[in-house]
PyMOL CGO cylinders between C-alpha atoms (Angstrom):
from pymol import cmd
from pymol.cgo import CYLINDER

trace = [
    CYLINDER, 0.82, 1.43, -19.33, -0.32, -1.28, -16.82, 0.3, 1, 1, 1, 1, 1, 1,
    CYLINDER, -0.32, -1.28, -16.82, -3.72, -2.07, -18.33, 0.3, 1, 1, 1, 1, 1, 1,
    CYLINDER, -3.72, -2.07, -18.33, -3.38, -5.83, -18.24, 0.3, 1, 1, 1, 1, 1, 1,
    CYLINDER, -3.38, -5.83, -18.24, -2.40, -5.93, -14.56, 0.3, 1, 1, 1, 1, 1, 1,
    CYLINDER, -2.40, -5.93, -14.56, -4.95, -3.31, -13.72, 0.3, 1, 1, 1, 1, 1, 1,
    CYLINDER, -4.95, -3.31, -13.72, -7.68, -5.24, -15.44, 0.3, 1, 1, 1, 1, 1, 1,
    CYLINDER, -7.68, -5.24, -15.44, -6.79, -8.35, -13.39, 0.3, 1, 1, 1, 1, 1, 1,
    CYLINDER, -6.79, -8.35, -13.39, -6.75, -6.37, -10.21, 0.3, 1, 1, 1, 1, 1, 1,
    CYLINDER, -6.75, -6.37, -10.21, -10.11, -4.66, -11.00, 0.3, 1, 1, 1, 1, 1, 1,
    CYLINDER, -10.11, -4.66, -11.00, -11.73, -8.08, -11.01, 0.3, 1, 1, 1, 1, 1, 1,
    CYLINDER, -11.73, -8.08, -11.01, -10.63, -8.62, -7.34, 0.3, 1, 1, 1, 1, 1, 1,
    CYLINDER, -10.63, -8.62, -7.34, -8.98, -5.64, -5.86, 0.3, 1, 1, 1, 1, 1, 1,
    CYLINDER, -8.98, -5.64, -5.86, -8.40, -7.50, -2.50, 0.3, 1, 1, 1, 1, 1, 1,
    CYLINDER, -8.40, -7.50, -2.50, -5.99, -9.73, -4.31, 0.3, 1, 1, 1, 1, 1, 1,
    CYLINDER, -5.99, -9.73, -4.31, -3.43, -6.91, -3.92, 0.3, 1, 1, 1, 1, 1, 1,
    CYLINDER, -3.43, -6.91, -3.92, -3.38, -7.61, -0.12, 0.3, 1, 1, 1, 1, 1, 1,
    CYLINDER, -3.38, -7.61, -0.12, -4.70, -11.12, 0.29, 0.3, 1, 1, 1, 1, 1, 1,
    CYLINDER, -4.70, -11.12, 0.29, -1.16, -12.73, -0.22, 0.3, 1, 1, 1, 1, 1, 1,
    CYLINDER, -1.16, -12.73, -0.22, 0.48, -10.44, 2.40, 0.3, 1, 1, 1, 1, 1, 1,
    CYLINDER, 0.48, -10.44, 2.40, -0.26, -11.98, 5.85, 0.3, 1, 1, 1, 1, 1, 1,
    CYLINDER, -0.26, -11.98, 5.85, 0.52, -8.90, 7.89, 0.3, 1, 1, 1, 1, 1, 1,
    CYLINDER, 0.52, -8.90, 7.89, -1.68, -6.78, 5.69, 0.3, 1, 1, 1, 1, 1, 1,
    CYLINDER, -1.68, -6.78, 5.69, -4.51, -9.24, 6.16, 0.3, 1, 1, 1, 1, 1, 1,
    CYLINDER, -4.51, -9.24, 6.16, -4.00, -9.30, 9.92, 0.3, 1, 1, 1, 1, 1, 1,
    CYLINDER, -4.00, -9.30, 9.92, -4.10, -5.46, 10.02, 0.3, 1, 1, 1, 1, 1, 1,
    CYLINDER, -4.10, -5.46, 10.02, -7.35, -5.51, 8.07, 0.3, 1, 1, 1, 1, 1, 1,
    CYLINDER, -7.35, -5.51, 8.07, -6.04, -3.47, 5.16, 0.3, 1, 1, 1, 1, 1, 1,
    CYLINDER, -6.04, -3.47, 5.16, -8.55, -3.40, 2.27, 0.3, 1, 1, 1, 1, 1, 1,
    CYLINDER, -8.55, -3.40, 2.27, -8.29, -1.94, -1.18, 0.3, 1, 1, 1, 1, 1, 1,
    CYLINDER, -8.29, -1.94, -1.18, -10.67, 0.92, -1.75, 0.3, 1, 1, 1, 1, 1, 1,
    CYLINDER, -10.67, 0.92, -1.75, -9.87, 1.77, -5.33, 0.3, 1, 1, 1, 1, 1, 1,
    CYLINDER, -9.87, 1.77, -5.33, -7.22, 1.41, -7.98, 0.3, 1, 1, 1, 1, 1, 1,
    CYLINDER, -7.22, 1.41, -7.98, -6.52, 3.36, -11.12, 0.3, 1, 1, 1, 1, 1, 1,
    CYLINDER, -6.52, 3.36, -11.12, -3.60, 3.40, -13.49, 0.3, 1, 1, 1, 1, 1, 1,
    CYLINDER, -3.60, 3.40, -13.49, -0.51, 3.97, -11.26, 0.3, 1, 1, 1, 1, 1, 1,
    CYLINDER, -0.51, 3.97, -11.26, -2.64, 4.72, -8.15, 0.3, 1, 1, 1, 1, 1, 1,
    CYLINDER, -2.64, 4.72, -8.15, -3.99, 2.90, -5.24, 0.3, 1, 1, 1, 1, 1, 1,
    CYLINDER, -3.99, 2.90, -5.24, -6.19, 3.78, -2.23, 0.3, 1, 1, 1, 1, 1, 1,
    CYLINDER, -6.19, 3.78, -2.23, -6.30, 1.50, 0.86, 0.3, 1, 1, 1, 1, 1, 1,
    CYLINDER, -6.30, 1.50, 0.86, -7.80, 1.56, 4.27, 0.3, 1, 1, 1, 1, 1, 1,
    CYLINDER, -7.80, 1.56, 4.27, -6.82, 0.18, 7.69, 0.3, 1, 1, 1, 1, 1, 1,
    CYLINDER, -6.82, 0.18, 7.69, -9.77, 0.17, 10.10, 0.3, 1, 1, 1, 1, 1, 1,
    CYLINDER, -9.77, 0.17, 10.10, -9.32, 1.48, 13.57, 0.3, 1, 1, 1, 1, 1, 1,
    CYLINDER, -9.32, 1.48, 13.57, -8.99, -1.35, 15.91, 0.3, 1, 1, 1, 1, 1, 1,
    CYLINDER, -8.99, -1.35, 15.91, -8.06, -1.33, 19.61, 0.3, 1, 1, 1, 1, 1, 1,
    CYLINDER, -8.06, -1.33, 19.61, -5.63, -4.16, 18.98, 0.3, 1, 1, 1, 1, 1, 1,
    CYLINDER, -5.63, -4.16, 18.98, -3.57, -1.68, 16.85, 0.3, 1, 1, 1, 1, 1, 1,
    CYLINDER, -3.57, -1.68, 16.85, -3.19, 0.89, 19.57, 0.3, 1, 1, 1, 1, 1, 1,
    CYLINDER, -3.19, 0.89, 19.57, 0.48, 1.90, 20.22, 0.3, 1, 1, 1, 1, 1, 1,
    CYLINDER, 0.48, 1.90, 20.22, -0.22, 4.01, 23.37, 0.3, 1, 1, 1, 1, 1, 1,
    CYLINDER, -0.22, 4.01, 23.37, -2.97, 2.90, 25.70, 0.3, 1, 1, 1, 1, 1, 1,
    CYLINDER, -2.97, 2.90, 25.70, -3.28, 6.35, 27.24, 0.3, 1, 1, 1, 1, 1, 1,
    CYLINDER, -3.28, 6.35, 27.24, -3.74, 8.27, 24.00, 0.3, 1, 1, 1, 1, 1, 1,
    CYLINDER, -3.74, 8.27, 24.00, -5.41, 5.32, 22.12, 0.3, 1, 1, 1, 1, 1, 1,
    CYLINDER, -5.41, 5.32, 22.12, -3.43, 6.35, 19.06, 0.3, 1, 1, 1, 1, 1, 1,
    CYLINDER, -3.43, 6.35, 19.06, -2.70, 3.66, 16.40, 0.3, 1, 1, 1, 1, 1, 1,
    CYLINDER, -2.70, 3.66, 16.40, 0.95, 2.53, 16.43, 0.3, 1, 1, 1, 1, 1, 1,
    CYLINDER, 0.95, 2.53, 16.43, 3.18, 4.16, 13.89, 0.3, 1, 1, 1, 1, 1, 1,
    CYLINDER, 3.18, 4.16, 13.89, 4.14, 0.72, 12.55, 0.3, 1, 1, 1, 1, 1, 1,
    CYLINDER, 4.14, 0.72, 12.55, 0.55, 0.29, 11.33, 0.3, 1, 1, 1, 1, 1, 1,
    CYLINDER, 0.55, 0.29, 11.33, 0.83, 3.41, 9.27, 0.3, 1, 1, 1, 1, 1, 1,
    CYLINDER, 0.83, 3.41, 9.27, 4.20, 2.30, 7.90, 0.3, 1, 1, 1, 1, 1, 1,
    CYLINDER, 4.20, 2.30, 7.90, 2.75, -1.08, 6.89, 0.3, 1, 1, 1, 1, 1, 1,
    CYLINDER, 2.75, -1.08, 6.89, -0.25, 0.69, 5.18, 0.3, 1, 1, 1, 1, 1, 1,
    CYLINDER, -0.25, 0.69, 5.18, 1.91, 3.07, 3.28, 0.3, 1, 1, 1, 1, 1, 1,
    CYLINDER, 1.91, 3.07, 3.28, 4.34, 0.28, 2.21, 0.3, 1, 1, 1, 1, 1, 1,
    CYLINDER, 4.34, 0.28, 2.21, 1.41, -1.82, 0.96, 0.3, 1, 1, 1, 1, 1, 1,
    CYLINDER, 1.41, -1.82, 0.96, -0.19, 1.05, -0.84, 0.3, 1, 1, 1, 1, 1, 1,
    CYLINDER, -0.19, 1.05, -0.84, 3.12, 1.99, -2.49, 0.3, 1, 1, 1, 1, 1, 1,
    CYLINDER, 3.12, 1.99, -2.49, 3.89, -1.54, -3.58, 0.3, 1, 1, 1, 1, 1, 1,
    CYLINDER, 3.89, -1.54, -3.58, 0.30, -1.97, -4.85, 0.3, 1, 1, 1, 1, 1, 1,
    CYLINDER, 0.30, -1.97, -4.85, 0.54, 1.30, -6.94, 0.3, 1, 1, 1, 1, 1, 1,
    CYLINDER, 0.54, 1.30, -6.94, 3.68, -0.21, -8.39, 0.3, 1, 1, 1, 1, 1, 1,
    CYLINDER, 3.68, -0.21, -8.39, 1.85, -3.51, -9.28, 0.3, 1, 1, 1, 1, 1, 1,
    CYLINDER, 1.85, -3.51, -9.28, -0.98, -1.59, -11.06, 0.3, 1, 1, 1, 1, 1, 1,
    CYLINDER, -0.98, -1.59, -11.06, 1.60, 0.27, -13.13, 0.3, 1, 1, 1, 1, 1, 1,
    CYLINDER, 1.60, 0.27, -13.13, 3.17, -2.83, -14.55, 0.3, 1, 1, 1, 1, 1, 1,
    CYLINDER, 3.17, -2.83, -14.55, 2.42, -4.51, -17.87, 0.3, 1, 1, 1, 1, 1, 1,
    CYLINDER, 2.42, -4.51, -17.87, 3.14, -7.91, -16.47, 0.3, 1, 1, 1, 1, 1, 1,
    CYLINDER, 3.14, -7.91, -16.47, 3.26, -9.53, -13.13, 0.3, 1, 1, 1, 1, 1, 1,
    CYLINDER, 3.26, -9.53, -13.13, 6.72, -9.26, -11.50, 0.3, 1, 1, 1, 1, 1, 1,
    CYLINDER, 6.72, -9.26, -11.50, 8.01, -9.75, -7.99, 0.3, 1, 1, 1, 1, 1, 1,
    CYLINDER, 8.01, -9.75, -7.99, 8.83, -6.43, -6.23, 0.3, 1, 1, 1, 1, 1, 1,
    CYLINDER, 8.83, -6.43, -6.23, 10.63, -5.57, -3.09, 0.3, 1, 1, 1, 1, 1, 1,
    CYLINDER, 10.63, -5.57, -3.09, 10.79, -2.41, -1.08, 0.3, 1, 1, 1, 1, 1, 1,
    CYLINDER, 10.79, -2.41, -1.08, 14.26, -0.81, -1.45, 0.3, 1, 1, 1, 1, 1, 1,
    CYLINDER, 14.26, -0.81, -1.45, 13.54, 2.28, 0.45, 0.3, 1, 1, 1, 1, 1, 1,
    CYLINDER, 13.54, 2.28, 0.45, 10.56, 3.82, 2.33, 0.3, 1, 1, 1, 1, 1, 1,
    CYLINDER, 10.56, 3.82, 2.33, 10.89, 7.24, 3.87, 0.3, 1, 1, 1, 1, 1, 1,
    CYLINDER, 10.89, 7.24, 3.87, 8.02, 8.47, 6.02, 0.3, 1, 1, 1, 1, 1, 1,
    CYLINDER, 8.02, 8.47, 6.02, 7.51, 11.82, 7.62, 0.3, 1, 1, 1, 1, 1, 1,
    CYLINDER, 7.51, 11.82, 7.62, 4.86, 11.62, 10.33, 0.3, 1, 1, 1, 1, 1, 1,
    CYLINDER, 4.86, 11.62, 10.33, 3.03, 14.90, 10.50, 0.3, 1, 1, 1, 1, 1, 1,
    CYLINDER, 3.03, 14.90, 10.50, 0.58, 14.38, 13.31, 0.3, 1, 1, 1, 1, 1, 1,
    CYLINDER, 0.58, 14.38, 13.31, -0.78, 11.31, 15.35, 0.3, 1, 1, 1, 1, 1, 1,
    CYLINDER, -0.78, 11.31, 15.35, -3.74, 9.50, 13.95, 0.3, 1, 1, 1, 1, 1, 1,
    CYLINDER, -3.74, 9.50, 13.95, -7.01, 10.34, 15.61, 0.3, 1, 1, 1, 1, 1, 1,
    CYLINDER, -7.01, 10.34, 15.61, -8.31, 7.65, 17.89, 0.3, 1, 1, 1, 1, 1, 1,
    CYLINDER, -8.31, 7.65, 17.89, -11.43, 5.85, 16.57, 0.3, 1, 1, 1, 1, 1, 1,
    CYLINDER, -11.43, 5.85, 16.57, -10.91, 6.83, 12.91, 0.3, 1, 1, 1, 1, 1, 1,
    CYLINDER, -10.91, 6.83, 12.91, -9.91, 4.67, 10.00, 0.3, 1, 1, 1, 1, 1, 1,
    CYLINDER, -9.91, 4.67, 10.00, -6.74, 5.49, 8.14, 0.3, 1, 1, 1, 1, 1, 1,
    CYLINDER, -6.74, 5.49, 8.14, -6.63, 5.90, 4.35, 0.3, 1, 1, 1, 1, 1, 1,
    CYLINDER, -6.63, 5.90, 4.35, -3.40, 5.35, 2.45, 0.3, 1, 1, 1, 1, 1, 1,
    CYLINDER, -3.40, 5.35, 2.45, -3.00, 6.71, -1.07, 0.3, 1, 1, 1, 1, 1, 1,
    CYLINDER, -3.00, 6.71, -1.07, -0.07, 6.07, -3.35, 0.3, 1, 1, 1, 1, 1, 1,
    CYLINDER, -0.07, 6.07, -3.35, 0.99, 7.07, -6.88, 0.3, 1, 1, 1, 1, 1, 1,
    CYLINDER, 0.99, 7.07, -6.88, 3.75, 5.33, -8.79, 0.3, 1, 1, 1, 1, 1, 1,
    CYLINDER, 3.75, 5.33, -8.79, 5.08, 8.27, -10.73, 0.3, 1, 1, 1, 1, 1, 1,
    CYLINDER, 5.08, 8.27, -10.73, 8.14, 6.69, -12.48, 0.3, 1, 1, 1, 1, 1, 1,
    CYLINDER, 8.14, 6.69, -12.48, 9.10, 3.23, -13.66, 0.3, 1, 1, 1, 1, 1, 1,
    CYLINDER, 9.10, 3.23, -13.66, 12.52, 2.35, -15.01, 0.3, 1, 1, 1, 1, 1, 1,
    CYLINDER, 12.52, 2.35, -15.01, 13.57, -1.12, -16.06, 0.3, 1, 1, 1, 1, 1, 1,
    CYLINDER, 13.57, -1.12, -16.06, 14.64, -2.16, -12.54, 0.3, 1, 1, 1, 1, 1, 1,
    CYLINDER, 14.64, -2.16, -12.54, 13.15, 0.46, -10.08, 0.3, 1, 1, 1, 1, 1, 1,
    CYLINDER, 13.15, 0.46, -10.08, 9.79, 2.04, -9.38, 0.3, 1, 1, 1, 1, 1, 1,
    CYLINDER, 9.79, 2.04, -9.38, 9.28, 5.31, -7.58, 0.3, 1, 1, 1, 1, 1, 1,
    CYLINDER, 9.28, 5.31, -7.58, 6.33, 6.18, -5.48, 0.3, 1, 1, 1, 1, 1, 1,
    CYLINDER, 6.33, 6.18, -5.48, 4.75, 8.94, -3.29, 0.3, 1, 1, 1, 1, 1, 1,
    CYLINDER, 4.75, 8.94, -3.29, 2.15, 8.36, -0.69, 0.3, 1, 1, 1, 1, 1, 1,
    CYLINDER, 2.15, 8.36, -0.69, 0.03, 9.95, 1.97, 0.3, 1, 1, 1, 1, 1, 1,
    CYLINDER, 0.03, 9.95, 1.97, -1.95, 8.57, 5.09, 0.3, 1, 1, 1, 1, 1, 1,
    CYLINDER, -1.95, 8.57, 5.09, -4.91, 10.60, 6.15, 0.3, 1, 1, 1, 1, 1, 1,
    CYLINDER, -4.91, 10.60, 6.15, -8.42, 10.29, 7.71, 0.3, 1, 1, 1, 1, 1, 1,
    CYLINDER, -8.42, 10.29, 7.71, -10.70, 12.40, 5.55, 0.3, 1, 1, 1, 1, 1, 1,
    CYLINDER, -10.70, 12.40, 5.55, -8.51, 14.52, 3.23, 0.3, 1, 1, 1, 1, 1, 1,
    CYLINDER, -8.51, 14.52, 3.23, -4.96, 14.10, 1.83, 0.3, 1, 1, 1, 1, 1, 1,
    CYLINDER, -4.96, 14.10, 1.83, -4.62, 17.87, 2.49, 0.3, 1, 1, 1, 1, 1, 1,
    CYLINDER, -4.62, 17.87, 2.49, -4.55, 17.00, 6.25, 0.3, 1, 1, 1, 1, 1, 1,
    CYLINDER, -4.55, 17.00, 6.25, -1.91, 14.22, 6.21, 0.3, 1, 1, 1, 1, 1, 1,
    CYLINDER, -1.91, 14.22, 6.21, -1.02, 11.99, 9.16, 0.3, 1, 1, 1, 1, 1, 1,
    CYLINDER, -1.02, 11.99, 9.16, 2.15, 11.10, 7.26, 0.3, 1, 1, 1, 1, 1, 1,
    CYLINDER, 2.15, 11.10, 7.26, 3.77, 11.52, 3.87, 0.3, 1, 1, 1, 1, 1, 1,
    CYLINDER, 3.77, 11.52, 3.87, 6.04, 8.91, 2.25, 0.3, 1, 1, 1, 1, 1, 1,
    CYLINDER, 6.04, 8.91, 2.25, 8.25, 8.21, -0.69, 0.3, 1, 1, 1, 1, 1, 1,
    CYLINDER, 8.25, 8.21, -0.69, 9.37, 4.82, -1.69, 0.3, 1, 1, 1, 1, 1, 1,
    CYLINDER, 9.37, 4.82, -1.69, 11.50, 2.93, -4.23, 0.3, 1, 1, 1, 1, 1, 1,
    CYLINDER, 11.50, 2.93, -4.23, 10.89, -0.58, -5.22, 0.3, 1, 1, 1, 1, 1, 1,
    CYLINDER, 10.89, -0.58, -5.22, 13.01, -3.14, -7.06, 0.3, 1, 1, 1, 1, 1, 1,
    CYLINDER, 13.01, -3.14, -7.06, 11.26, -4.81, -9.98, 0.3, 1, 1, 1, 1, 1, 1,
    CYLINDER, 11.26, -4.81, -9.98, 11.90, -8.50, -10.61, 0.3, 1, 1, 1, 1, 1, 1,
    CYLINDER, 11.90, -8.50, -10.61, 13.26, -8.76, -7.13, 0.3, 1, 1, 1, 1, 1, 1,
    CYLINDER, 13.26, -8.76, -7.13, 13.79, -12.51, -7.19, 0.3, 1, 1, 1, 1, 1, 1,
    CYLINDER, 13.79, -12.51, -7.19, 13.35, -15.52, -9.35, 0.3, 1, 1, 1, 1, 1, 1,
    CYLINDER, 13.35, -15.52, -9.35, 10.30, -16.74, -7.54, 0.3, 1, 1, 1, 1, 1, 1,
    CYLINDER, 10.30, -16.74, -7.54, 6.92, -16.21, -9.10, 0.3, 1, 1, 1, 1, 1, 1,
    CYLINDER, 6.92, -16.21, -9.10, 5.08, -13.13, -7.71, 0.3, 1, 1, 1, 1, 1, 1,
    CYLINDER, 5.08, -13.13, -7.71, 2.74, -14.20, -4.87, 0.3, 1, 1, 1, 1, 1, 1,
    CYLINDER, 2.74, -14.20, -4.87, 0.03, -12.25, -6.52, 0.3, 1, 1, 1, 1, 1, 1,
    CYLINDER, 0.03, -12.25, -6.52, 0.09, -14.57, -9.55, 0.3, 1, 1, 1, 1, 1, 1,
    CYLINDER, 0.09, -14.57, -9.55, -1.60, -17.31, -7.43, 0.3, 1, 1, 1, 1, 1, 1,
    CYLINDER, -1.60, -17.31, -7.43, -4.62, -15.12, -7.05, 0.3, 1, 1, 1, 1, 1, 1,
    CYLINDER, -4.62, -15.12, -7.05, -5.18, -15.17, -10.86, 0.3, 1, 1, 1, 1, 1, 1,
    CYLINDER, -5.18, -15.17, -10.86, -4.27, -18.66, -11.75, 0.3, 1, 1, 1, 1, 1, 1,
    CYLINDER, -4.27, -18.66, -11.75, -6.44, -20.55, -9.28, 0.3, 1, 1, 1, 1, 1, 1,
]
cmd.load_cgo(trace, "trace")
């Protein structure tokens, strides 16, 4: 499952985020993709600090990273390009991110139905066994009639 999309993505992994302006602005990069799985990173940057005293990255940055990672794991699970939309994303924050350290987001798309994809994700610094946050997400497949933005990355 997903080999055709995965093959396209493996040629240019950054295409998964290049069409999403806020992901580009946050500096999110794709580290690796495998069938149904995606690893991404947001680098520590002082412009992303949520609390100037603690220097901890804002929780919204972690939310954006996990949403992007979950949606990307859905994309690499598909047999053909489709538009997708986040239906639900539940995040449990386990601890604050450590100032100065990059944050990794890992997601696994564990179930696809005709219309909905289901994902699990974790944000961490060095090991998923020491999570900053855990997430579960659901995504609508074929969310609108517009062509998926990702398609432009492979037709140019």
